N, C-alpha and C positions, 0 to 999 in steps of 0.2 A: 248362437256363438257368444262365448263369455271371454272377454277381455281380462287378463290376469296383469297383476302388478309383478314386477321384476325389482329385487330389492338385492344390492351389491355395494361391496365395500371397495372402494377406489383409492387412487392415491394420484396426486398431482404434485410436481415439485414445487409449484410456487404456492400452493395452498394447504398442502398435506393431505392427511387422511379424509375421507368423506363418504356418507352413504349416497349411492345413486338410485334413482328410481327409473323405471321405463315400463314398457307395456308388451304384453305377447299374446299370441294366438298359436295354435298348433302350427301355421304355415309361415309365420312371420314373428319378428321381435325388432323392438327399437329399445336399446339400453342407453342408459346414461342420459335420460331426457332432462332430468330435474334433482333437485334436492330435497324438494317439499312433497312428502308423503299425502298429504291430504289433496294437493292438487291433482297428483297422478292419480289418486284414488277417485276422484269426482270425474277425470277423463276417462279412466276404464269404465266407470258405471255408466257414463253417458254413452260410450261407444257400444255397450252391452244393451242398455235398455232401447236404444234406437237402432238396433241390429245393424251397426256400420258393416258394410260388406268389405271384406279383405282388400278388394280392389281399390278402396279409398281410402285405407289406413294411412298410406304416405302422406297423404294430402291433409288428413286429420292431425297427424302428427306435426307437419308443417305448420298447420294453423294454431295448435297449442303452443308450439316453441314461440310463434310469432305473439300471441297473445302473452305468454309469460316475459317475453322480451319489451312488450309495452307497459306491462305493470312496473317492470324494475325500472325502467325509464320515468315513470310518473312518481315514483317514490320520492 
């Protein structure tokens, strides 16, 4: 199964317009996960290469967001 990147234009009243990235497969999608295209591309590639079962996608997304949050805190 191939995990694909979703790219969308979004708007937030506090920050204005931005490009958001997410991940999808035919049976599920998670949108607006981050604004860093290279991070989401790496995540999608890892999910695809390791043949992540769709059953575990929500957990993997949670881990991905947690990792991004920790990186931001450490900057």
